[in-house]
C-alpha positions in Angstrom: -5.8 2.2 -19.1 -8.2 4.4 -18.5 -10.7 5.0 -21.4 -12.7 7.5 -22.8 -15.7 8.0 -20.7 -14.5 7.1 -17.3 -15.5 8.8 -14.6 -12.5 10.4 -13.3 -12.2 12.6 -9.8 -10.4 15.5 -9.5 -7.8 13.7 -7.3 -7.5 10.8 -10.0 -6.6 13.6 -12.4 -3.7 14.5 -10.4 -2.5 11.5 -9.5 -2.5 10.5 -13.5 -0.6 13.8 -14.5 2.1 12.4 -11.8 1.9 8.5 -12.8 2.2 9.2 -16.1 5.8 10.4 -15.8 6.2 8.3 -12.7 7.5 8.1 -9.5 10.9 7.6 -8.8 12.4 5.7 -6.0 16.3 5.5 -4.9 16.5 1.8 -3.8 18.9 -1.3 -3.5 18.0 -3.7 -6.3 18.6 -7.1 -4.2 17.9 -9.5 -7.2 15.6 -11.7 -8.4 14.3 -15.6 -8.0 12.7 -17.2 -10.7 9.2 -18.1 -10.5 8.4 -21.3 -12.5 4.6 -20.9 -12.0 1.9 -18.2 -12.4 0.4 -16.6 -8.9 -2.2 -15.5 -10.7 -4.8 -17.6 -9.5 -2.9 -19.2 -6.4 -4.4 -18.8 -3.4 -3.7 -15.4 -0.9 -1.5 -17.2 1.6 0.1 -19.1 -1.3 1.1 -16.2 -3.2 2.7 -14.8 0.1 4.3 -17.9 1.1 5.9 -17.4 -2.0 7.2 -14.1 -2.2 8.3 -14.4 1.4 10.6 -17.6 0.3 11.3 -15.2 -2.5 12.3 -12.3 -0.5 14.1 -14.5 2.1 16.2 -16.2 -0.4 18.0 -12.9 -1.9 18.0 -11.5 1.7 20.0 -14.5 3.3 22.4 -15.0 0.3 23.0 -11.2 1.0 23.6 -12.0 4.9 20.4 -9.6 5.7 18.6 -12.2 7.1 20.3 -14.4 9.3 17.4 -16.4 11.1 16.8 -20.2 9.6 13.7 -20.1 7.3 12.3 -23.7 7.1 12.2 -24.4 3.7 9.2 -25.3 2.0 10.4 -28.3 -0.4 7.6 -28.3 -2.7 7.7 -24.9 -3.4 11.5 -24.8 -3.4 10.8 -27.3 -6.6 8.7 -24.6 -8.1 11.7 -21.7 -7.5 14.4 -21.4 -9.8 18.0 -19.5 -10.3 18.3 -17.0 -7.3 20.5 -13.9 -8.7 22.1 -11.5 -6.4 22.1 -7.9 -7.9 23.1 -5.8 -4.6 23.3 -2.5 -6.4 21.8 1.1 -6.1 18.9 1.6 -8.5 16.3 4.0 -9.5 12.6 2.4 -9.8 10.2 4.3 -11.7 7.0 3.2 -11.2 4.5 4.7 -13.5 1.2 4.1 -15.2 2.6 1.9 -18.4 5.6 0.4 -16.5 8.0 -0.3 -13.5 11.6 0.7 -15.2 14.7 -0.2 -13.4 17.3 2.3 -14.0 21.0 2.6 -13.3 21.6 4.9 -9.9 22.1 7.9 -12.0 19.2 7.6 -14.0 20.9 7.3 -17.4 20.6 3.8 -18.7 17.8 1.2 -18.4 18.3 -2.0 -16.7 15.1 -3.6 -17.2 11.4 -2.5 -18.3 8.4 -4.4 -16.8 5.0 -3.3 -18.8 2.3 -2.8 -16.2 0.1 -5.7 -18.0 3.1 -8.6 -16.8 3.1 -7.2 -13.4 0.9 -9.7 -11.0 2.1 -9.3 -7.6 3.5 -6.9 -5.2 4.6 -7.8 -1.4 6.0 -6.3 1.4 8.4 -7.9 4.4 6.5 -8.8 7.4 9.3 -9.6 9.7 11.5 -7.4 11.6 14.4 -8.9 9.2 12.6 -8.2 6.3 11.3 -5.0 7.0 12.1 -2.0 4.4 12.2 -5.1 1.6 9.4 -5.4 -1.0 9.1 -7.3 -4.4 6.9 -7.7 -7.4 6.5 -10.7 -9.7 6.6 -10.1 -13.2 6.8 -12.3 -16.5 9.0 -10.7 -19.2 9.3 -12.9 -22.3 12.8 -12.5 -22.3 13.9 -12.7 -18.6 10.9 -15.5 -17.8 8.6 -15.3 -14.5 10.8 -13.4 -12.0 10.4 -12.2 -8.2 12.3 -9.0 -8.3 13.2 -7.7 -4.5 14.4 -4.4 -3.3 15.2 -2.6 -0.4 14.0 0.7 0.3 17.5 2.6 2.5 15.2 4.0 5.3 13.2 0.7 5.8 10.1 2.5 5.0 7.8 1.1 1.9 4.4 2.3 2.8 4.5 5.3 0.1 5.7 2.9 -2.6 3.3 0.1 -2.0 0.5 3.1 -2.3 2.0 4.2 -5.1 1.8 0.8 -6.7 -1.5 0.4 -5.8 -2.6 3.6 -7.4 -0.9 2.6 -10.4 -3.3 -0.7 -10.8 -6.4 1.2 -9.8 -5.9 3.5 -12.0 -5.6 0.9 -14.7 -8.1 -1.3 -13.8 -10.5 1.4 -14.0 -10.7 0.9 -17.6 -11.2 -3.0 -17.2 -13.6 -3.1 -15.2 -12.3 -5.6 -12.9 -11.4 -4.1 -9.2 -8.4 -4.5 -7.9 -8.4 -7.2 -4.6 -6.3 -5.8 -1.8 -5.4 -8.2 1.6 -6.4 -6.2 4.4 -4.3 -6.4 7.4 -7.0 -7.3 10.3 -6.1 -7.4 13.9 -8.1 -10.3 14.7 -10.4 -13.1 13.4 -12.7 -11.9 15.7 -14.8 -9.5 13.9 -18.6 -10.5 14.3 -21.4 -10.3 12.1 -22.8 -7.3 14.1 -19.7 -5.5 13.8 -19.4 -6.0 9.9 -22.7 -5.1 9.6 -22.2 -2.2 11.5 -19.1 -1.0 9.3 -21.2 -1.4 6.0 -24.4 0.6 7.3 -21.7 3.7 8.2 -20.1 3.1 4.7 -23.1 3.9 3.1 -23.4 7.6 4.8 -22.6 10.2 1.8 -19.7 11.2 3.6 -18.0 8.0 3.4 -18.2 8.1 -0.3 -15.1 6.8 -2.0 -13.6 6.1 1.7 -13.4 2.1 0.5 -11.0 2.7 -2.4 -8.5 4.6 -0.2 -5.2 3.1 1.1 -5.2 5.0 4.4 -8.7 3.5 5.2 -8.4 0.4 7.4 -12.3 -0.2 7.9 -12.8 -1.5 12.0 -9.6 -0.9 14.3 -9.5 -0.7 17.7 -7.5 2.2 18.9 -4.5 0.1 20.3 -4.1 -1.2 16.9 -3.9 2.0 15.3 -1.4 3.2 17.6 0.8 0.1 17.3 1.2 1.0 13.4 1.6 5.1 13.9 5.6 5.3 14.6 6.5 9.0 13.0 5.4 12.2 13.4 2.8 12.8 10.3 1.8 9.2 10.2 -2.1 9.0 9.9 -4.5 6.6 9.0 -8.9 6.5 9.2 -10.6 3.7 10.8 -13.9 2.9 12.2 -13.5 2.4 16.1 -15.7 -0.4 17.4 -16.3 1.7 20.8 -17.9 5.1 18.9 -21.1 4.2 16.9 -21.6 6.1 13.4 -18.5 7.8 13.3 -15.0 7.3 11.7 -11.8 8.4 13.5 -8.7 10.0 11.9 -5.7 8.7 14.2 -2.3 10.4 13.8 1.1 11.5 15.9 1.5 14.7 16.6 4.1 16.4 18.7 5.1 12.4 18.9 1.7 11.8 20.8 -0.8 9.4 19.3 -4.1 11.5 18.7 -7.6 10.5 17.5 -10.2 12.8 16.1 -13.9 12.1 15.2 -14.5 12.7 12.1 -18.4 13.2 11.2 -20.6 15.8 13.6 -22.7 13.7 15.7 -25.6 16.0 15.2 -25.6 16.1 11.6 -23.3 13.4 10.3 -21.4 16.3 7.9 -17.6 16.4 8.0 -16.1 19.5 10.0 -13.1 20.9 11.0 -11.9 24.2 11.8 -15.2 25.5 10.8 -15.0 24.1 7.3 -17.6 21.5 6.2 -15.9 18.8 3.5 -18.6 16.7 1.4 -16.4 13.2 2.0 -13.8 12.4 4.3 -12.0 11.8 1.2 -12.5 15.7 0.4 -11.0 16.5 3.9 -8.0 14.4 3.8 -6.5 15.6 0.6 -7.2 18.9 1.2 -5.1 18.9 4.1 -2.4 16.5 2.9 -2.5 18.5 -0.8 -2.6 21.7 1.1 -0.5 20.9 4.0 -2.7 22.2 6.4 -2.8 20.8 10.1 -5.7 19.7 11.4 -6.0 21.7 14.6 -8.0 20.4 18.0 -7.6 20.5 21.4 -4.6 22.8 21.1 -2.8 19.9 19.0 -1.9 20.2 15.2 -1.9 16.9 12.8 0.1 17.4 9.9 -0.9 14.4 7.8 2.4 13.7 5.8 2.4 9.7 5.7 -0.3 7.6 5.1 -0.3 4.4 7.0 -1.6 1.8 4.0 -3.9 -1.1 4.9 -1.6 -3.6 2.7 1.2 -4.0 5.0 1.7 -8.0 3.9 0.7 -8.3 0.6 -0.8 -6.5 -2.8 -2.2 -9.0 -5.3 -2.5 -6.7 -8.6 -4.5 -9.3 -11.0 
């Protein structure tokens, strides 16, 4: 948890206020799978494989996933009881715990303190779209992977909230939250990496690398493939535009791309306003619901497209 003496930004203070009581999500609790070994020290690809299997096992039992996933026999030996729940619940994600309540929000079904939660992941295949899970080790219940489905099949905000909870908790412990970033390819060169590092050292980029909607270097086509609905947005570095950041979003059902830094002085300017950082610009327009206007287009920053589309290691 945060301790006295930690430096908290204004945006973190707002998050703290919200997350002390928690964000409540109305979900379908699909079920849980017993996990015999800790995932904490496993390699990212191993964690992904385990949670993917857990989500599939539950979804297959409920008839949500029909395609055959070739079972990994060694992995199945490390997974235990598959328990189907299939009921509507409320999931309260707060700084101190994740709490599962009945659909009326009256009776607590399960409580998972933050320190026993180690991993969170969302489905990547079409059949598991809208499905996500987290791994928790409550002494009375054992280590389990709990699987949920969001009715509208959009888990981005849920995963972003989970990220923010652990980011704020980890501030008081000196260990950084490791995030697996979704990359468009494995072919980024050392030159491109160095360019990204240089531009990220600009004053305007302060705090940018901690934002879930910042994706690093990304091609325009890749960004557009991730933007689906009005108000979706992300920030990226364009490999084709030197020393600048790009805000990509959907405005009037069309993908738009805006350069964020003034080419002359590398200040963040939009509509005659000057912001100290890109984070400040995004938080202002998102928090005040003020559209970014450029060349006749109005871009509302409603739904951040987060960079951890597959998995989120929390410990």
